[in-house]
C-alpha positions in Angstrom: -14.2 19.3 18.5 -14.8 15.8 19.9 -12.0 13.2 20.2 -13.1 11.2 17.1 -12.7 14.2 14.8 -9.5 15.3 16.4 -8.1 11.9 15.7 -9.6 11.1 12.3 -9.1 14.4 10.4 -5.3 14.6 10.6 -4.7 10.9 10.3 -7.1 10.7 7.3 -5.3 13.5 5.6 -1.9 11.8 6.2 -3.1 8.5 4.8 -4.7 10.2 1.9 -1.3 11.7 1.0 0.4 8.4 1.6 -1.7 6.7 -1.1 -1.5 9.7 -3.4 2.3 9.5 -3.3 2.1 5.7 -3.8 -0.1 5.7 -6.9 0.8 8.9 -8.6 3.7 7.4 -10.6 1.2 5.7 -12.9 0.0 9.1 -14.2 3.2 11.2 -14.0 5.4 8.5 -15.5 5.2 9.7 -19.1 6.2 13.3 -18.1 9.1 12.0 -16.0 10.3 9.7 -18.8 10.1 12.5 -21.4 11.8 15.2 -19.2 14.6 13.0 -17.8 15.0 10.3 -20.5 14.3 7.4 -18.2 14.1 3.7 -19.3 11.7 1.2 -17.9 14.1 -0.3 -15.3 15.1 3.1 -14.0 11.5 4.2 -13.8 10.6 1.1 -11.9 13.5 1.6 -9.5 12.6 5.2 -8.8 8.9 4.4 -8.2 9.6 1.3 -6.1 12.2 3.1 -3.9 9.2 4.4 -2.0 8.3 0.9 -1.1 11.8 0.0 0.0 12.3 2.8 2.4 8.6 2.5 3.6 9.3 -1.2 4.3 12.6 -0.5 6.1 10.8 1.8 8.5 8.3 -0.9 9.5 11.1 -2.7 11.4 11.5 0.0 14.1 8.1 1.5 13.7 6.3 -1.1 15.9 8.6 -0.4 18.8 8.5 3.4 18.3 4.8 3.5 18.3 4.8 1.8 21.7 7.4 4.1 23.1 6.8 7.6 21.6 3.7 9.6 21.4 1.9 8.7 18.2 1.2 12.3 17.3 4.8 13.3 17.6 6.1 10.4 15.6 3.7 10.7 12.8 4.1 14.5 12.7 7.9 14.4 12.5 7.9 11.7 9.9 5.6 13.7 7.6 8.3 16.4 7.6 10.5 13.8 5.8 7.7 13.4 3.3 7.5 17.1 2.7 11.3 17.3 2.2 11.2 14.3 -0.1 8.5 15.8 -2.2 10.5 19.1 -2.5 13.6 17.2 -3.5 11.6 15.2 -6.1 10.1 18.5 -7.5 13.6 20.1 -7.9 15.4 17.0 -9.2 17.2 17.2 -12.5 18.4 13.6 -12.6 17.3 10.1 -11.9 19.3 10.1 -8.6 17.5 13.2 -7.4 14.1 11.5 -8.1 15.3 8.3 -6.3 16.4 10.2 -3.2 13.2 12.3 -3.1 11.0 9.2 -3.6 12.9 7.4 -0.9 12.4 10.2 1.6 8.7 10.3 0.8 8.5 6.6 1.7 10.1 7.2 5.0 7.8 10.2 5.7 4.5 8.4 5.1 5.6 5.0 6.6 3.6 5.6 9.8 0.4 7.1 8.4 -1.7 3.9 8.6 -0.1 2.1 11.6 0.1 5.3 13.7 -3.6 5.9 13.0 -4.5 2.3 14.0 -2.5 2.7 17.2 -4.1 6.0 18.1 -7.6 4.6 17.5 -6.9 1.7 19.8 -5.7 4.1 22.5 -8.5 6.6 22.3 -11.6 5.0 20.9 -13.8 2.2 22.3 -13.3 -1.2 20.7 -16.8 -1.3 19.3 -16.0 1.7 17.0 -12.7 0.4 15.7 -14.0 -1.6 12.7 -15.9 1.3 11.3 -13.1 3.9 12.0 -10.4 1.6 10.6 -12.5 1.0 7.4 -13.0 4.8 7.0 -9.2 5.3 7.4 -8.5 2.7 4.7 -11.1 4.3 2.5 -9.3 7.7 2.8 -6.3 6.0 1.4 -8.5 4.8 -1.5 -9.6 8.4 -2.0 -5.9 9.3 -2.3 -5.6 6.7 -5.0 -8.6 8.2 -6.8 -7.0 11.6 -6.6 -3.9 10.3 -8.2 -5.7 9.4 -11.4 -8.0 11.7 -13.4 -7.6 14.7 -10.9 -3.8 14.5 -11.2 -4.1 14.3 -15.0 -6.3 17.4 -14.9 -3.8 19.2 -12.7 -1.0 18.4 -15.2 -2.9 20.5 -17.7 -2.6 23.5 -15.3 0.9 22.9 -13.9 3.7 20.4 -14.5 4.8 17.5 -12.4 7.3 19.7 -10.5 4.5 22.1 -9.4 2.4 19.1 -8.4 5.0 17.8 -6.0 5.7 21.3 -4.6 2.0 21.4 -3.7 2.1 18.0 -2.2 5.0 19.1 0.0 2.9 21.9 1.4 0.0 19.4 2.1 2.5 17.3 4.0 3.4 20.3 6.2 -0.3 20.9 6.8 -0.9 17.3 7.8 2.1 17.4 10.2 0.8 20.6 11.8 -2.7 19.1 12.3 -1.3 16.0 13.8 0.7 18.0 16.3 -2.1 20.4 17.3 -5.2 18.2 17.2 -4.3 14.7 18.3 -4.5 14.4 22.1 -1.4 13.6 24.1 -1.1 9.9 24.8 -1.8 8.6 28.3 1.0 6.7 30.1 1.7 3.1 29.1 2.3 0.6 31.9 6.0 -0.4 32.0 5.1 -4.1 32.1 3.3 -3.8 28.8 6.1 -1.9 27.1 8.6 -4.5 28.3 6.5 -7.4 27.1 6.1 -5.8 23.7 9.8 -5.0 23.4 10.7 -8.7 23.8 9.0 -9.6 20.5 11.1 -9.2 17.4 10.0 -9.1 13.8 11.9 -12.3 13.1 10.1 -14.0 16.0 6.8 -13.0 14.6 7.7 -14.2 11.1 8.9 -17.6 12.4 5.7 -18.2 14.3 3.5 -20.8 12.5 0.4 -18.6 13.1 2.1 -16.0 10.9 4.1 -17.8 8.2 1.2 -20.1 7.2 -1.1 -17.3 6.3 1.0 -14.1 5.7 2.6 -15.1 2.3 -0.9 -15.2 0.6 -1.6 -11.6 1.9 1.9 -10.3 1.3 2.2 -11.6 -2.3 -1.3 -10.5 -3.4 -0.9 -7.0 -1.9 2.6 -6.6 -3.3 1.4 -7.6 -6.7 -1.6 -5.3 -6.6 0.4 -2.3 -5.3 3.2 -2.8 -7.8 0.8 -2.9 -10.7 -1.7 -0.2 -9.7 1.0 2.3 -8.7 2.9 2.2 -12.0 2.6 -0.6 -14.5 -1.2 -0.6 -15.0 -0.9 2.9 -16.5 1.9 1.7 -18.8 -0.2 -1.3 -19.9 -3.2 1.0 -20.7 -1.0 3.3 -22.8 1.3 0.9 -24.6 -0.8 -2.3 -24.9 -4.3 -0.8 -25.2 -3.2 2.3 -27.0 -5.0 4.8 -24.7 -4.2 8.4 -24.4 -2.8 9.7 -21.0 -6.3 11.1 -20.2 -8.1 7.9 -21.1 -5.6 5.8 -19.1 -6.1 8.1 -16.1 -9.9 7.5 -16.4 -9.5 3.7 -16.3 -7.1 4.1 -13.3 -9.8 6.1 -11.6 -12.3 3.3 -12.0 -9.8 0.8 -10.6 -9.2 3.1 -7.6 -12.9 3.5 -7.1 -13.2 -0.3 -7.0 -10.4 -0.3 -4.3 -12.3 2.2 -2.2 -15.4 0.0 -2.4 -13.3 -3.0 -1.4 -11.9 -1.2 1.6 -15.4 -0.2 2.7 -17.3 -3.4 1.9 -14.8 -6.2 2.5 -14.8 -5.6 6.3 -18.5 -5.4 6.3 -18.9 -8.6 4.3 -16.4 -10.4 6.6 -18.4 -9.4 9.6 -21.7 -10.6 8.1 -20.4 -13.9 6.8 -18.9 -14.9 10.1 -22.5 -15.7 11.2 -22.6 -18.3 8.4 -19.4 -19.9 9.6 -17.1 -18.3 7.1 -14.0 -16.9 8.7 -12.4 -13.6 7.5 -9.3 -15.6 6.5 -11.4 -17.7 4.1 -13.0 -14.6 2.6 -9.6 -13.1 2.1 -8.2 -16.2 0.4 -11.3 -16.4 -1.9 -10.8 -12.7 -2.8 -7.2 -13.3 -3.6 -8.1 -16.2 -5.9 -10.6 -13.8 -7.6 -7.8 -11.3 -8.0 -5.6 -13.9 -9.7 -8.4 -14.8 -12.1 -8.9 -11.1 -13.0 -5.2 -10.7 -13.8 -5.6 -13.7 -16.2 -8.6 -12.1 -17.8 -6.7 -8.8 -18.4 -4.6 -10.7 -20.9 -7.7 -11.1 -23.1 -9.0 -7.5 -22.6 -8.6 -5.8 -26.0 -10.1 -2.9 -27.8 -12.1 -0.7 -25.4 -11.1 -1.5 -21.8 -13.7 -3.3 -19.8 -14.4 -0.9 -16.9 -16.2 -3.7 -15.0 -13.0 -5.8 -15.2 -10.8 -2.9 -14.0 -13.2 -2.0 -11.2 -13.3 -5.6 -10.0 -9.6 -5.7 -10.1 -9.4 -2.8 -7.7 -12.1 -4.3 -5.5 -10.5 -7.8 -5.1 -7.1 -6.3 -5.0 -7.9 -5.2 -1.4 -8.6 -8.8 -0.3 -5.3 -9.3 1.4 -5.8 -6.5 3.9 -8.4 -8.6 5.7 -5.4 -10.6 7.0 -4.4 -7.7 9.2 -7.3 -8.1 11.6 -7.2 -11.9 11.4 -3.5 -12.2 12.2 -3.6 -9.7 15.0 -6.4 -11.7 16.7 -4.1 -14.8 16.7 -1.6 -13.0 19.0 -1.9 -11.3 22.4 -3.1 -7.7 22.3 0.3 -6.4 23.5 1.9 -7.9 20.4 -0.7 -6.9 17.7 1.2 -3.8 16.7 4.3 -5.8 15.9 2.3 -8.4 14.0 0.8 -5.7 11.8 4.1 -3.9 11.1 5.7 -7.3 10.3 3.0 -8.0 7.7 3.3 -4.5 6.3 7.1 -5.0 6.1 6.6 -8.1 3.9 4.0 -6.3 1.7 6.2 -3.3 0.9 9.4 -5.3 0.4 7.5 -7.4 -2.0 6.1 -4.3 -3.7 9.6 -2.9 -4.2 11.0 -6.1 -5.6 8.0 -6.6 -7.9 7.7 -3.0 -9.2 11.5 -2.9 -10.0 11.5 -6.5 -11.3 8.6 -5.9 -13.7 10.4 -3.0 -15.1 13.4 -5.2 -15.7 11.2 -7.8 -17.5 9.6 -5.1 -19.7 13.0 -3.8 -20.7 14.1 -7.2 -22.0 12.2 -6.1 -25.2 13.6 -3.0 -27.1 11.6 0.2 -26.9 10.3 2.0 -30.0 11.6 5.4 -31.1 8.9 7.0 -29.1 9.9 5.1 -25.9 7.0 2.6 -26.0 7.6 -1.1 -25.3 5.9 -3.9 -27.2 2.7 -5.5 -25.9 4.5 -8.8 -25.4 6.8 -7.3 -22.9 3.9 -6.2 -20.7 2.0 -9.5 -21.2 5.0 -11.5 -19.9 5.4 -9.0 -17.0 1.7 -9.2 -16.1 1.9 -13.0 -16.4 4.6 -13.1 -13.8 2.5 -10.7 -11.6 -0.3 -13.2 -11.9 1.9 -16.2 -10.8 3.1 -14.4 -7.6 -0.2 -14.2 -5.7 -1.0 -17.7 -7.0 2.2 -18.9 -5.3 0.9 -17.4 -2.0 -2.3 -19.4 -2.3 -0.4 -22.6 -3.1 1.8 -22.0 0.0 -1.3 -21.7 2.2 -2.7 -24.9 0.7 0.5 -26.8 1.4 0.7 -25.5 4.9 -2.8 -26.6 5.8 -1.9 -30.2 4.7 1.1 -30.3 7.1 0.9 -31.1 10.8 0.2 -28.1 12.9 3.2 -27.6 15.3 2.9 -25.6 18.5 3.8 -21.9 18.2 7.3 -20.9 19.4 7.3 -19.7 23.0 9.2 -16.7 22.0 6.4 -15.4 19.9 3.6 -16.2 22.3 4.8 -14.7 25.5 
C-alpha cells in the first residue's frame, strides 16, 4: 500500500466520523427529546457541548501535533470518542448525554488538523490542495450520512444502538491510524523551539489574523450551529415536515456542502489568475451565505431544494480562510494559526447552538413539544446577523491604517 493510501484511508475515516457526530443531532433530536423529556435549551446545550470540548482541545493541539507523533495522538484521542459514544448510548439522563457528547468532542478534535499535519510531513506540496480537499469532502460525506441514512437506520435500531455502532467505528479508525500511518521522522529542535514560542493569544492579536478571522469564525460558527441541530428543528416545526422528509432536505444541504468543499478550492485556484484572491472569494461566499439565510425566512410550503443546497455550498466559504491565513505566517507557525482559527469557530458554534436554543425557548412549547414558527424565525434572524457582523468588522478594518504585525507573532 503506497504512502498516500496509508495516510488518507485512516484520516478520512476519522474525519468522516467527526462530521457524522457533529451533524447527527439534527436527526436524532426528536428521539432524544421524546425519550428523556428535553427542552430546547437543554437540547442545545447537549448538542453544543461537542463544540465546547472540541474548541478547548484546539489550544494544546497545535503544540502536541508538533511534539507527538501524529498517528499516536489521533489514535489515542479517538479512544475518547469511542468512550463518549458508549456513554451517550447508555445515558439515562441529560447529564449522561452531556458527558458523552463532551467526550466525543475531545476524541474527534484532532481528526482534521492531524490529517493536515500528516499530509504536510509525508506528501509533496503540489499534492496538498487536492488531498486536503478530499479530506474535507470526506467530512461532508459524514454530514450526508448523518441525514437520510441515519433516519433509515433509526427504522432498524434506536438512537442507542446507533451510537454503540459509532463507538465501534471509532475503535476501528483508531486501530487503522496506529497500524497504517507511517512513523513520523524527527523534527529539528530549532523548529520545535520556534513553534513553541508562539501562543494562541499572540496569533489572535496579530493584525494579520484579527482583521480577517472574525468573518470566517462567525460564518462557520453560524453554519455549523444551524446545520448540526436547528435546521432540522426548523424543517419539522416551521415547515411541518415529517422526520423522514426533514432528513431528505438535510441530505441536500449536506450534498451542497460536499460540493462546496470540493469546488471552492478549485475555483479559488482558478480565479487567482484573474486577480481575485482566495480571501475575496471567501468573503463573497460568506455574503451569499448571509443572503441565503435571509431568503430562508420566505421559504414556505414545499422546501426549495435549490435554496437548501446553495446554503450548504456557500456555508463552506469561510474554510478558504485556513489556507489564506496560514500563508500570511511563517511555515513553522502555520499549524498554530489553523488551530487558533478552529478554536474560534468551535467556541462560536458552542455559544450559537446553545444560545439559539435559549432564544427558541422564550416562546412556550405546544403539548407535543413543538415551538411556534416565530421562535425559530427570530433565532434564525440572529443567526443571520452574526456572520453579517463578521463582514462588517472586515470592512471597518480595511478602512483603518494597517499597523505592523507584533514581533511576537512574526518571529
